[in-house]
Residue, then its C-alpha position, 0 to 999 in steps of 0.5 A: m500500500t502506498l502511504k499518503r503524505s502530509p503537505l508538511d512531510g518535507q518539514h518533518r524530515a528536515l527537522g529529523a522526525t521519526m516517521v511511521e505509518f498511521g491510518g494509511w499515512e506516513m506521519p511523524i511519531a517524534y522529533p529528536t527531542g523525544t516524546i516526553e519532552e514534547h509532551l511536557a512542552c505542550r503541558n507547560r508552554a505550547v507545541m504544534f502537531d501536524v494532524s493533516h491525516l485527519g479527514t475532511v468531508r465538505v458538506e454544503s448541499a441545501d439539506a446538509f443540516d438535515t442530513l447530519q442531524a438525521t445521521l450523527t448522534n449529537d444535536l447541531g441545533k444546540v450550537g449554530p454556525g461558527r461553532a464546532q461540535y463533537t459527535h458520533l456515527l453509530d452502527a445501526n444494528d448495535a450502536s457501536v461507534v463507527d467513528d467519532i467526529i468533530v463537525w466544523w460549522h462555517a458561518d456561511g452554513v457549510f459543514d466540514v466533517m472531520p473523521n479519523a484518518s482511516n474512516t473518511t471513506g465510510v463517513r462520506s458514504a453515510i453523509g455524502g459530501t466531498d473529500t477535501t482532505s488532500s487540499r489542505a494541511v491541519i496544524a494543531v497548536q496546543g498548550p497554555d501559551a498556544k494562542a498567545l504565540v499564534s497571535t504573534v504571527f497570525a493574530a486572527a487565528g489566535a483570537v478564535g475562541r474555544f469550540r468556535v470556527e472562524s475563517c481567516d487569511w494567512h497571507g492571502a490563503p483562506c484558512t479555517v480555524a477552530g478552537t478545538g484539540y486533543t490534548g486537554e490543553a487550550g489551543i486551536e486547529i488551523a486548516v490551511p491550503a496545502d501550498a501555504a502550509a509550509s510558510l505557516w509552519s515555519a512562521l510558528l517555528d520562528a515564533g517559538v512553537p516547537p513541533a511534537g509528534l503523534g507519540a506525544r499526542d497519544t500520551l497527552r490525550l491519554e492523560a486527559a482520558l480522551p478516547l482513541h478510535g480503535h481503542e476506546l471506540g470502535a466495533g463492539i464499543t458503544s458511546l455509553q460503554a465509553g462514558l460518552g452518553w452526553v454526545i447522544a441527543w436522546d430527544k432527537p427523533s432519529f439518527v443512525g443507531r438510535d433504537a439500539a442505543l436506547a435499548e442499551r440505555e434501558r437495559g444498562v451497560s455490561r461494562r464501562l470505561m474506567g481509569i487505572a493508575t499503575e505502580g512505577r514506570r512500566p506501563a500497561r498496554a492495550g489488550c492486557a487483562v485486568s483482574i480483581d481478587g484473582v478474577a479476570v474482569g476486563e481489558v486495557t484499551s490504552g496504557n502508557f507512562s504519564p510524563v506529568l504524573g511519573h507513573g503508568i496510567a491506563l484506560a480499561f473496560l471494567p464491570p459497571q459496578t467497579a468502584i473508584g479505589a478498587d485494587v486491580v492487577v494488570d497482566v503485562r506479558g505474564k507479569p503482574l502490575p498492581g494498580v488502582v481504579v481512579e477518576t478521570p481525567f488523570v491530569r486536569h487542565 
């Protein structure tokens, strides 16, 4: 399979990034500074990520609003033009999450639906629209100083508020800027035309915003207990099991998977996603069994070392009655790793 490359591929290689396959794309996992330093830079100051591998499906027909309302779980009527909204696309039969999505609602009524990289084709088949992924790059600038630093080179972008969507020009190149991210920190995501992406990336570098790879993006989202499709969401995993029932507008008359989701809400979930803090630096990993009192009760979906906390953290599906503070043991390649069930997010903004 030929891997897709970001419009910023040359910039990553010039900076010495380690490139890996992710969702059909070749993307930077880390730069020479390393994942832990990149992670802490985001928590303490700001970094920028190339997230051009995320999909963009442009929906701008006369019935675009009605189509998205009848397909996706959340209620766009609760927001409006100039706003972004997190939502799910469900399987019609069992309400498992086909994809988790951010919708950018432009002021002129056009929608950009942002699926995960490998799900763009499937989402487009459900909602229609045009795949515009290849026409732009997306740069996510995240961290407590993110907006202040962006403002020094791109003032209009730095002024965009949380979950707002604005159109801004970068030296004549029309950009869409959304106050969203995936780190638990403040920040923005900038969709910039592919041929203008390198100049914006370079300007942000010169302004003191270092790059970070997908390795840091993963540890940051894990500390914030944000789900990753294919781990905490996906086939056989429902919004309710993942603790994301708030993303479902139960009073909407219809959306794909509504009947199955209502049935699960009525009978109760068989498992729910919970946080585990483990001892020491050795982390749990996806697929590791979790036991309580010697009985296997669940499985880790994501685990890693937390640079902020200094010990391992993990998300796992456990019985719904499992209490915060319960002692658990995670089987990591046949070796027991003690842990305790804790509240999430592990690190609060």
